[in-house]
N, C-alpha and C positions, 0 to 999 in steps of 0.2 A: 580622569582620563577616559576617552571614548573607547568603548569596546567594539570589537567587530567579529562577525560570525560569517560563515560561508557555506556553500554547497559545492561539491566536486562531482564531476561526472564526465562522460564522453558518449554523446554530445551533452551540452548543458544549456544551450540558448533557449530551449523550449520551456525551461523550468519556471514555474510561477512562485516558487518558494521565496525569492528575494522580495517581491512585492508583498507577499503575505507577512513575512517576518518584519519587514520595515514598518508595515502598518501597525503591527502589534507593538513594536518598540515605541512608535509615536503614541499609540493609545495609552501606554503605560508610562509616558514621560521618561523614557530611558534614553540615555546618550549612547546609542549603539547603532550599528548598521550591519547589513547582510549582503554579501556579494557572491555571484556565480563564478566558478573557475573551471575552465575546460582543461582537464588533465588526461593525457593519453596514458594507457595502461603501463607502458614501459617507464613512465616517469612517476608512478604512484608513490614509491618510497621517498623520492626526492621531494615530492609535493607535501607529504606528511611532515617531513623535517622542516620544510620552508614555512608551512603554516604555523608550526610550533615556534620556530625561531622568530617569526614576524609578529608573534603575540596574539594569534587568533584565539578567541575565547571558547570556541567550539564550532563544529561544522557537521553538516549533513552529508551523506554519501548516497549517490544514486548509481545506476548501472553505468559501467560494468564492474564497479569497484567494491560492491557490498561484501563479497567474500574475500577478495584479494587484499583488502586493507587489514585484515585481522592480524597477520604476522607483524605489522608495523605498529601495533598498539601494545600497551603495557598490560591491559586487562580487558576482558569482556564479561558482561553480566549473563545471567542465565538465559534471557531472551535471545541474545545474540549467539550463545553457545548452542542452544537447541536448534536454532534456525541456520546456523553456520553463515550468518550474514549480519552486517552492521549497517544501520542507516543514520546513526547519531553518534558523534564523538564528543565527549566531555573532556575539557582540560581541567584536571583536578588542581587543588591548591599547591600540591608539591610538584606540579608540572607534568605529571604522568597522564597518559591518555587512556580513557576507558570507553569502550564501545558498547552500544546497546541497539536494540531493534524495536521500533515502535509501530511497525507496519501492521502486525496482527492485532494488537490492542486497538490501534486506530480504526481498523475495519470493524471490529466488534462494537466499539463505541458508536460508530456511525450507524451500524445495523440496529442496535438497540435503541438509539435515539429516535429512529423512524418507526420501528416495528415492535418495540418492547422485546419481550422474550418469547414471542409467539412461535419462533422457530426452534426453541429448545426441544430436545427429544424427538425431533423429526430428522429423517434421513437428509444428509447434505451431499450435494454433488459439486465438486470443485473441478472446473474445466481448466486444464493447464497444469504443469508440474514444475514450473520454474521457481525463482526466488520469491516472487509475490505469492504464489500458491502455497509455498512452504510456510511463509510467515502467517498467512491467513489460517492455514490448517492448525498450526500450533496455537494461534490466538483463540480459535474456536474451541479446540479441545481443552484449553486452559480454563474456559468458562463453562464447560460441560456440554458443549454441542456435539452432535454426532449420533450415530455412526457416520463416518465420512467416506465417500467414494471419490476417487480421483480418476478423471478421464483425460487422456492426452493423445495427441496424434502419434507420438512414439510411445507405445505401451511400456517399453522398458523403463522410461523415465518415470511414468506413473507408478510402476511397481517399486522402483527404488524409493520414491517418496513414501509410498504406503508402508514399506518395510520399516521406515524410520519413525512411524507413528504407532501408538499403542492400539488404535482401534480404527484402522482404515483398510480399504481394499481398492485395487486398481481395476479400471474398466477400459475397454477400447472405446473410441468415440462412437462407433456404430452401436455398440451395446448400450452405452449411455443414452444415445438418441432414442433407442427403442423402448426404454423404460423410464422416460422422464416423468411419467405420472407417479412414480414411486417416491419422488423427492419433494420435500417441503421447502427446501432452500437450495437454490442453484446459483453458483458464483462463477462468473467468467473472468479469468485472470490473464488471458493471453493478450497479445498486442493486436489481434485482429479487429479492425475497425478504428484504430487509433489515428487521430489527426487527419482523418479522411484519406490517409495514405494507403491503407489496405482496406479493401471492400470485402463484403461477404460476412459470413458468420462461422464461428467455430463448429457449430452443429445446428441442426434445424430444431427450433423450439416448438414445433407444432403440437407435440404431445404433452406440453406443460399443462397441468390442470389449472383451472381458474382459481385465483387466490394464492397460488404459489408465490413465494418471494423470490424474485430473480434479480441478482445484482451483477453489475459490470464495473470493474474497478477503473475503467477508462473514464475520463471526464472531459475529453475534447475529441469528438463532439460530446455534447451533454447527453444525447441519446444515440447510441450506436444502432446499427441495423438489428443486432441481436436483441437489444432491449426493446426496440420498437415492435419487432415481431412477437416477442413474449407478451408485451403489454396488450397488443391486439388480440392475443389469445386469452386474455383475462388475468394475466399475472400482475402482481404488485411489483413495481420495479424501482431500482435504486441505482443511480450512477456513482462514479468514483469521487465526486467532489467531497463528500463527507469524510471518506477515508483519508483523502489527501490532507484535508484541514486537520482532522483529529491526530493523525500521525505527526504532523508538524507541531501541533499544540503540545503534544507530549514531549517532543524534543525541546520546545521553548521552555516548558516547565522545568525540565532537567537542567537547563542552562541558567535559568533566572530565578526559579522558585515561584514563578507567577503563572497562574492559569489564564491564558488569553481568552478573549471572546470568540468562541467558535461559531456561534449562530450567525452573527453579523458577517463573519468572514465567508461562510458558506453562501450567504446571500450575495455578497459582493463578487465572488468568483463566478457564481452562476450568472449574474448580470453581465459580467465582463465577457463571458463565453457565449453570450447570446440571450440568455435568460428566457428562452422559449420552451424550456422543458422543466417540469416540476416533478420531483420524485413522487410516486404514488403507488 
C-alpha cells in the first residue's frame, strides 16, 4: 500500500519540502508521496484528526502551528519539550502521535558540515528570539556551543528565551551591533530579507571581524543583504539551505529509518533557487 506524508502550515505554498521528500522517496525506491496542506489555526485540531483518519504516515509542521499542535499529540520527545515546538510528527504502530523537533539538530549538522567545530568555545550571537532561534539555541547548547547571547528588537522576548537556557544572556540590538567583534559565530534567525519581501538587515554587520562565521537561516534568496554585507567585511558565510535539508532529512529518517542523500539535495535546491551563491 502506498504511504503518504504531509506538511501543514499557514501559508504553505512556498514550502519546498514536497519536492525534497518526493525526490528522496524516488531515490530510495519507496512507494510514497508527500503533499502540502494549508491549515488555518482555528482548524488545527480537526486537521490532526483528519490526517490520522486518512492514514497519513507522518507529517511536518511549520509556522504558525509548531507550538499549537502539542496538545493534539499523544507524546512529545525531549527535543520538542525543551523547545516547546514540534516540526515532525510520527504515527506510531499503535496509531498514537509523537512529536519531535529537528530544527536545532539540523542547523548544527549544516554548520559542522561546512565549518567543522571551529566555532566551539566561541561566543555565539543569535539574532531573533522566535521559534527558530529557540530551536537553534537548544541545538547548539546540546552540542557544547556557547556562551550564547540573544539579541532581539523586543528585548523582553530575548530575556525570556535567555532565562529558559542554562548559559545565555539577552542583548538589545544596538548593544549587539556595537560588540560584534566579540563573537565567533553569528546566526540571523528573523524573517528580515526573506523572499525579497522584506528588505534591509536586522543589524549592521560592519563590526564583524574577518573570519567570523555568519549564518542566515533564510534560503530564498540564497544570499540576503545581511549575508552579503557580512561576506564583504570578510566573514565566512552560510545560508539556510543546509539547515532546511538536514532538518528534513532527520524527519525522513524518523519516518522511514533511511538516511537520505543530503549533499545532492543541497546542490539541487541551491541550483533551483538560482545557484549563484556558494556558502563560503
